[in-house]
C-alpha positions in Angstrom: 9.3 -21.3 9.3 10.1 -19.6 5.8 10.4 -15.9 6.0 7.7 -13.9 4.1 9.8 -13.4 1.0 10.1 -17.2 0.7 6.4 -17.6 1.2 5.5 -15.1 -1.5 8.0 -16.4 -3.9 5.8 -19.6 -4.4 3.1 -17.5 -5.3 4.6 -15.9 -8.5 4.1 -12.2 -8.9 2.8 -12.5 -12.5 0.3 -15.1 -11.2 -1.4 -12.2 -9.4 -1.6 -10.4 -12.7 -3.5 -13.3 -14.3 -6.0 -13.0 -11.5 -6.7 -9.3 -12.0 -6.7 -9.8 -15.7 -9.3 -12.4 -15.6 -11.7 -10.3 -13.3 -11.1 -7.2 -15.5 -11.9 -9.0 -18.8 -15.1 -10.4 -17.5 -16.3 -7.1 -16.1 -15.3 -5.3 -19.3 -18.2 -7.1 -21.2 -20.7 -5.3 -19.1 -19.0 -1.8 -19.4 -21.7 1.0 -19.9 -24.5 -1.6 -19.7 -26.0 0.0 -16.7 -25.9 -3.1 -14.4 -23.7 -2.6 -11.5 -24.6 -6.1 -10.0 -24.0 -8.1 -13.1 -20.5 -6.5 -13.7 -19.5 -7.1 -10.0 -20.6 -10.7 -10.2 -18.8 -11.4 -13.5 -15.6 -10.2 -12.0 -16.0 -11.9 -8.6 -16.7 -15.3 -10.4 -13.7 -14.9 -12.6 -11.3 -13.8 -9.9 -12.5 -16.7 -7.7 -12.0 -19.2 -10.6 -8.2 -17.8 -11.2 -7.3 -17.8 -7.7 -8.3 -21.4 -7.1 -5.9 -22.5 -9.7 -2.9 -21.2 -7.6 -0.7 -23.4 -5.5 -1.6 -21.8 -2.2 -3.7 -22.0 1.1 -5.2 -18.8 0.7 -7.7 -16.9 3.0 -9.9 -14.0 1.9 -9.3 -11.4 4.7 -10.8 -8.6 2.8 -13.4 -9.5 0.1 -17.2 -9.1 -0.8 -18.4 -8.9 2.6 -19.4 -11.6 5.3 -20.4 -14.9 4.2 -24.2 -14.4 4.9 -24.1 -11.6 2.3 -21.8 -12.8 -0.2 -21.7 -16.2 -2.0 -18.3 -15.9 -3.2 -15.0 -14.4 -2.0 -16.5 -13.7 1.5 -14.3 -12.8 4.2 -12.9 -15.9 5.7 -13.3 -18.1 2.5 -10.4 -20.3 1.6 -9.0 -20.1 -1.8 -6.3 -21.9 -3.7 -5.3 -25.4 -5.1 -3.3 -26.3 -2.0 -5.5 -25.7 1.1 -4.0 -27.4 4.0 -0.6 -27.9 2.3 0.3 -24.9 0.5 2.1 -21.5 1.7 -0.5 -19.7 3.9 -1.5 -16.4 2.2 -3.8 -13.6 3.2 -5.7 -12.0 0.3 -7.5 -8.6 0.2 -9.4 -8.1 -3.1 -11.9 -6.0 -4.8 -12.8 -7.8 -8.1 -14.3 -4.7 -9.4 -13.5 -1.3 -7.7 -15.9 1.0 -9.2 -19.1 -0.9 -10.1 -21.0 2.3 -10.7 -18.2 3.6 -13.0 -18.2 0.4 -14.9 -22.1 0.5 -15.3 -21.8 4.3 -16.4 -18.5 3.5 -18.6 -16.7 6.1 -16.5 -12.9 6.3 -15.8 -10.7 4.5 -13.1 -12.5 1.1 -12.8 -10.0 -1.6 -11.6 -9.7 -5.3 -10.7 -7.4 -5.0 -7.6 -5.9 -7.8 -5.5 -3.2 -7.6 -2.8 -1.6 -10.7 -0.9 0.8 -11.0 2.0 1.9 -13.6 4.5 -0.7 -14.8 6.9 -1.4 -12.3 9.5 0.0 -9.1 7.7 -3.2 -7.4 6.3 -5.7 -5.9 8.7 -9.2 -7.6 8.9 -10.9 -4.2 8.2 -14.6 -4.6 8.7 -16.8 -3.3 5.8 -17.1 0.2 7.1 -16.1 3.6 6.2 -12.7 5.0 7.1 -11.3 8.6 7.4 -8.3 8.7 5.2 -5.1 10.7 4.5 -2.5 9.9 2.2 0.5 11.2 0.4 3.2 9.7 -2.1 6.9 9.3 -1.3 9.5 11.9 -0.7 7.9 13.7 2.2 9.4 13.7 5.9 7.7 11.1 8.1 4.8 12.5 10.0 4.0 15.2 7.4 0.3 14.1 7.7 -1.6 13.6 10.8 -5.3 12.5 10.9 -6.0 14.3 14.1 -5.1 17.7 12.5 -7.4 19.7 10.4 -7.4 19.6 6.6 -6.1 23.1 6.5 -3.1 22.2 8.9 -2.3 19.1 6.8 -2.3 20.9 3.4 0.0 23.6 5.3 2.4 21.0 6.4 2.5 19.3 2.9 3.1 22.7 1.3 5.9 23.7 3.6 7.5 20.3 3.0 7.2 20.8 -0.8 8.4 24.4 -0.6 5.2 25.8 -2.2 2.2 27.9 -1.0 -1.0 26.0 0.2 -3.0 27.2 -2.9 -0.4 25.2 -5.1 -1.4 21.8 -3.5 -4.0 19.7 -5.2 -6.2 17.1 -3.1 -8.1 14.3 -4.5 -11.5 13.8 -2.8 -14.4 11.5 -3.3 -17.2 13.3 -4.8 -19.8 12.8 -2.0 -22.3 14.9 0.1 -20.5 13.8 3.2 -17.3 15.9 2.1 -19.0 19.2 1.7 -17.3 20.5 4.8 -14.1 19.2 3.8 -14.4 20.6 0.1 -15.3 24.0 1.5 -12.4 24.2 3.9 -9.9 23.2 1.2 -11.3 25.7 -1.2 -11.3 28.3 1.5 -7.5 28.2 1.6 -7.1 28.1 -2.2 -6.4 24.4 -2.5 -7.2 22.7 -5.7 -9.5 19.7 -5.5 -9.7 16.8 -8.0 -13.2 15.2 -7.5 -13.5 11.7 -8.3 -16.9 9.7 -8.8 -15.7 6.4 -7.3 -12.6 4.4 -7.0 -10.6 5.5 -4.0 -8.0 2.9 -4.3 -6.9 4.6 -7.6 -7.3 8.1 -5.9 -4.7 7.1 -3.0 -2.2 5.5 -5.6 -2.5 8.6 -7.7 -0.6 10.6 -5.0 2.4 8.5 -5.8 2.5 9.4 -9.5 3.8 12.9 -10.2 2.0 13.0 -13.6 -1.3 13.1 -12.0 -0.4 16.3 -10.0 -2.4 15.0 -7.1 -0.4 15.8 -3.8 -2.7 14.3 -1.2 -5.8 12.1 -0.9 -8.2 13.1 1.8 -11.9 12.0 2.8 -14.0 9.1 4.0 -14.1 5.9 1.8 -14.3 2.2 2.4 -12.1 0.5 5.1 -11.2 -2.5 2.8 -10.2 -0.1 0.0 -7.9 1.4 2.6 -6.1 -1.8 3.3 -5.7 -2.4 -0.5 -4.3 1.1 -1.1 -1.8 0.6 1.8 -0.6 -2.5 0.2 0.2 -0.4 -3.0 1.9 2.3 -0.9 4.0 -0.4 1.0 5.5 -1.3 -2.5 6.1 2.3 -4.1 6.4 4.4 -0.8 4.3 7.1 0.7 2.3 7.7 3.9 -1.2 6.8 5.1 -3.5 7.2 8.1 -6.7 5.7 8.5 -9.3 5.7 11.2 -12.4 3.5 11.1 -15.9 5.2 11.1 -18.8 3.6 13.0 -22.3 4.8 12.2 -24.3 2.5 14.3 -24.2 -0.5 16.8 -24.2 -2.9 14.0 -21.0 -1.7 12.7 -19.5 -1.5 16.1 -20.4 -5.0 16.6 -18.9 -5.9 13.2 -15.6 -4.4 14.4 -15.6 -6.5 17.6 -16.2 -9.7 15.8 -12.8 -9.0 13.8 -11.0 -8.1 17.0 -10.9 -4.5 16.8 -11.2 -3.0 20.5 -10.1 0.6 20.0 -12.8 2.0 17.8 -10.8 5.4 17.6 -7.6 4.1 16.9 -5.6 5.9 14.0 -3.9 3.3 11.9 -0.5 4.0 10.2 0.4 2.4 7.0 2.4 -0.6 8.4 -0.5 -1.4 10.7 -3.0 -1.9 7.8 -0.2 -3.8 5.4 2.9 -5.1 6.8 5.6 -7.5 5.8 6.2 -8.4 2.2 3.2 -7.5 0.2 2.2 -7.9 -3.5 -0.3 -5.6 -5.2 -1.9 -6.2 -8.6 -4.4 -4.2 -10.5 -5.7 -4.5 -14.2 -7.8 -1.6 -15.7 -11.4 -2.3 -16.5 -12.0 1.3 -18.0 -9.4 3.9 -18.9 -8.2 5.9 -16.0 -5.2 7.7 -14.6 -3.5 4.6 -13.4 -4.1 2.3 -16.2 -5.7 1.8 -19.7 -9.1 -0.4 -19.8 -9.8 -3.6 -21.5 -9.9 -3.0 -25.3 -11.4 -5.5 -27.9 -9.8 -5.0 -31.3 -9.7 -7.4 -34.4 -10.4 -10.7 -32.6 -8.2 -10.1 -29.4 -8.7 -8.2 -26.1 -5.8 -6.1 -24.7 -5.2 -5.4 -21.0 -3.0 -3.2 -19.0 -2.0 -3.9 -15.5 0.5 -3.1 -12.8 2.2 -5.4 -10.3 4.2 -4.3 -7.2 6.2 -5.9 -4.4 7.1 -4.5 -1.2 10.2 -6.4 -0.4 12.1 -5.5 -3.6 10.3 -2.1 -4.5 9.6 -3.5 -7.9 7.0 -2.1 -10.1 6.0 -3.9 -13.4 3.7 -2.8 -16.1 2.2 -5.5 -17.8 0.6 -5.2 -21.2 -1.3 -8.4 -22.3 -3.1 -9.6 -25.5 -5.6 -12.2 -25.1 -7.4 -14.2 -27.8 -11.3 -13.8 -27.8 -12.4 -17.4 -27.7 
């Protein structure tokens, strides 16, 4: 059996960029048009078509939902041009992270994809997840989801050698975060509220130029796995706990083999082994520039990362408008 690196070598890193580029370009034609569903559908169709051109036996482990609610890129769907004979690859994807952002022409909409050897990405049900994340450079265990937001900020500040009031947290701007925001502001912590796009929010903790120290709050569990694939490549810490609001969501977890509903997942329990993470900007954001149409061509900006080598490549693309 080849090791993970050999398996992923056959799915070239830059091929992953072509997949996210295709999705971003398709979605970009609907930026600011007010139609979330059309933008998402365009990205999904383009990403699926690009994945099916790759020599692999791919399985979507995180996708657009379960088969009865998603016609394409549903969880469990097989993709690739070598099903049954190519390298077995697990795929986590979000063809358009930030559908509302795209419809409103806001910042930080991305086409996102992560791949790993079979069995190395958690089959996370489509439920919420409590999350906390920091970038590289902190002692292991500096964050703990079982501690209060105040205790976590104090631990991060102590590790950084600053006061808690000098820490900046990134939080999704949602009514469910009112208590979290109040507690953080109560200790003088700065908060960067984002309207959507928590994959970009987690990754922002790894980039000093964003000034974001920690990501906190509740977002989608599938996005948590995608963010962890990126953190595996560039460093950082993450903890997540699935949130179940009703019996239907608990049944969904059981279907994917999740028995401990209160488990706190560490980074490598969500994404392990060798991972490749790729993202292309749809709209301009803190991580990537969006798709631009200028003088008969389109430009894209992408990032692709690999865990085994720690390599991060920034890719600028020019595409003819045909």
